[in-house]
C-alpha positions as CSV (number, residue, x, y, z in Angstrom):
1,M,-37.2,94.5,6.8
2,S,-36.4,94.9,3.3
3,V,-37.9,94.4,-0.1
4,P,-35.9,92.3,-2.6
5,I,-34.9,94.7,-5.5
6,S,-36.0,91.8,-8.1
7,S,-39.5,92.1,-6.8
8,F,-40.0,95.5,-8.3
9,V,-41.6,95.8,-11.9
10,T,-41.9,98.7,-14.0
11,N,-45.3,100.4,-14.7
12,P,-46.5,100.4,-18.1
13,W,-47.8,104.1,-17.8
14,N,-44.4,105.6,-16.9
15,F,-43.1,107.1,-20.1
16,N,-40.1,108.8,-18.8
17,I,-36.8,108.1,-20.3
18,M,-33.5,108.8,-18.6
19,S,-30.2,109.0,-20.6
20,D,-27.2,106.7,-19.6
21,E,-25.6,109.7,-18.4
22,E,-28.3,110.9,-16.3
23,L,-28.7,107.5,-14.6
24,E,-25.1,107.3,-14.0
25,S,-25.4,110.6,-12.3
26,L,-28.4,109.5,-10.3
27,S,-26.5,106.4,-9.5
28,A,-23.5,108.5,-8.2
29,D,-25.8,110.5,-6.2
30,I,-27.5,107.7,-4.5
31,K,-24.2,106.3,-3.7
32,V,-22.9,109.5,-1.9
33,N,-26.3,111.0,-0.6
34,G,-28.6,107.9,-0.3
35,V,-32.5,107.9,-1.6
36,K,-33.8,111.3,-0.9
37,Q,-37.4,110.4,-1.7
38,N,-39.3,107.1,-1.2
39,I,-40.1,104.7,-4.1
40,L,-43.8,104.7,-4.4
41,A,-45.2,101.5,-5.5
42,R,-48.4,99.2,-5.4
43,K,-48.5,95.5,-4.5
44,T,-49.5,93.5,-7.5
45,G,-49.4,89.8,-6.3
46,D,-45.9,89.2,-5.1
47,K,-44.5,92.0,-7.1
48,Y,-44.4,95.7,-6.4
49,E,-45.3,97.9,-9.3
50,I,-43.3,101.1,-9.2
51,V,-45.7,104.2,-9.6
52,D,-43.0,106.8,-8.9
53,G,-39.0,105.8,-8.4
54,E,-38.3,103.5,-11.6
55,H,-34.9,105.3,-12.3
56,K,-34.1,104.9,-8.6
57,V,-34.5,101.3,-8.5
58,K,-32.6,101.2,-12.0
59,A,-29.8,103.0,-10.2
60,M,-29.7,100.8,-7.2
61,K,-29.5,97.9,-9.3
62,M,-26.4,99.6,-11.1
63,L,-24.8,99.9,-7.6
64,G,-25.4,96.3,-7.0
65,W,-28.3,96.7,-4.4
66,K,-30.1,93.3,-3.6
67,D,-32.6,94.6,-1.3
68,V,-34.3,98.1,-0.5
69,P,-35.1,99.0,3.0
70,E,-38.9,99.1,3.6
71,S,-38.3,102.6,5.2
72,M,-37.7,103.7,1.7
73,V,-40.8,102.2,-0.1
74,T,-44.2,103.7,0.3
75,I,-46.9,101.3,-0.6
76,R,-50.2,102.7,-1.6
77,D,-53.2,100.7,-2.9
78,F,-53.7,102.6,-6.2
79,T,-56.6,101.7,-8.6
80,D,-55.4,101.5,-12.4
81,A,-56.8,105.0,-13.1
82,E,-55.3,106.5,-9.8
83,V,-51.8,105.1,-11.1
84,R,-52.3,106.6,-14.6
85,S,-53.5,109.9,-13.2
86,Y,-50.2,110.1,-10.7
87,V,-47.7,109.1,-13.4
88,R,-49.4,111.8,-15.9
89,S,-49.0,114.5,-13.2
90,S,-45.7,113.6,-12.4
91,L,-44.1,113.2,-15.9
92,T,-43.3,117.0,-16.0
93,R,-40.2,116.1,-13.6
94,G,-36.8,116.0,-15.2
95,T,-36.4,113.1,-17.7
96,R,-37.7,113.0,-21.1
97,K,-41.0,111.2,-22.1
98,D,-41.1,108.2,-24.9
99,L,-43.8,109.8,-26.9
100,V,-43.9,106.6,-29.0
101,R,-44.3,104.2,-26.1
102,E,-47.2,106.4,-24.6
103,A,-49.0,106.3,-27.8
104,E,-48.7,102.7,-28.1
105,I,-49.9,102.0,-24.6
106,Y,-52.8,104.5,-24.7
107,L,-54.0,102.9,-28.1
108,F,-53.7,99.2,-26.7
109,D,-55.5,100.5,-23.5
110,Y,-58.2,102.2,-25.5
111,Q,-58.8,99.3,-27.9
112,A,-59.0,96.9,-24.8
113,S,-61.6,99.2,-23.2
114,G,-64.3,98.5,-25.9
115,L,-65.3,102.1,-25.4
116,D,-65.5,105.2,-27.8
117,M,-62.7,107.6,-27.7
118,K,-64.9,110.2,-25.7
119,A,-66.2,107.7,-23.1
120,Y,-62.4,106.4,-22.7
121,A,-60.8,109.9,-22.4
122,E,-63.4,110.7,-19.9
123,K,-62.8,107.2,-18.1
124,I,-59.0,107.8,-17.7
125,G,-59.3,111.8,-17.2
126,V,-57.5,112.9,-20.1
127,E,-58.9,115.7,-22.3
128,Y,-60.5,114.3,-25.5
129,T,-58.4,116.3,-28.0
130,K,-55.0,115.4,-26.0
131,L,-56.1,111.8,-26.1
132,S,-56.5,112.1,-29.9
133,R,-53.4,114.1,-30.5
134,I,-51.6,111.2,-28.5
135,L,-53.1,108.3,-30.3
136,K,-52.4,110.0,-33.8
137,R,-48.7,109.2,-33.2
138,N,-49.4,105.6,-33.8
139,N,-49.9,106.8,-37.7
140,M,-46.2,107.8,-37.9
141,G,-44.0,105.8,-39.9
142,N,-41.2,103.9,-38.6
143,P,-38.5,106.6,-39.2
144,A,-40.5,109.3,-37.7
145,K,-41.1,106.9,-34.6
146,A,-37.3,106.0,-34.5
147,F,-36.5,109.8,-34.6
148,L,-38.8,110.5,-31.6
149,Q,-37.2,107.9,-29.5
150,R,-33.4,109.0,-30.3
151,N,-34.2,112.4,-29.9
152,S,-35.7,114.9,-27.1
153,V,-38.9,116.4,-29.2
154,S,-41.8,118.5,-27.3
155,P,-45.2,117.0,-27.8
156,H,-46.2,120.2,-29.3
157,V,-43.7,119.8,-32.1
158,V,-44.9,116.4,-32.7
159,D,-48.5,117.6,-32.7
160,E,-47.8,120.1,-35.4
161,V,-45.9,117.6,-37.5
162,M,-48.8,115.1,-37.4
163,N,-50.9,117.9,-39.1
164,A,-48.7,117.4,-42.1
165,R,-49.1,114.6,-44.7
166,P,-47.6,111.3,-43.5
167,D,-44.9,111.1,-46.2
168,Y,-43.6,114.5,-44.6
169,H,-43.5,113.4,-40.5
170,F,-40.0,112.2,-41.1
171,P,-38.6,114.8,-43.0
172,L,-40.3,117.8,-40.8
173,L,-39.3,116.5,-37.4
174,P,-35.2,117.0,-37.9
175,R,-36.1,120.5,-39.2
176,A,-38.5,121.4,-36.6
177,V,-36.2,120.5,-33.7
178,G,-33.4,122.2,-35.5
179,R,-31.2,119.0,-35.9
180,C,-30.7,118.9,-39.5
181,S,-32.0,119.9,-42.8
182,L,-34.7,118.1,-44.7
183,V,-33.9,114.6,-45.5
């Protein structure tokens, strides 16, 4: 048995980013060595939402795979909260994180919850102060957000920059990561 590769869908809580070069390298590794760890997914209707392994699926698509052997897929019955928790715990592996997308998804989910921020933080298992810092990224101007999405910037650097006046966010980011002088 196999799973059609077209039935895999991305998980909105996965903020990992992989450069084109990293994805090509992963693709080459899969071509030579196969898939080393299973794709972790949950069944949602007729689709499989990827909990862990999104870049593997992208690499397989690059290689022209149409189906994934069932033996390479682990299906678990995760709740939404368990998916968020699992993805948060696995974000430390390898790739960069899209800090802007993370902030946007958290804001959307927070607003849809109808809860106050402390209750929402408790519900999703994120420390209140960390959630507050993540949500503040939504207040950055578009140039600063674009810079974050193009460059590897530590969340700690972003937190420090967010303490500055909003009109300083973009000029401080390149300086903070040593990419260029103030604009």
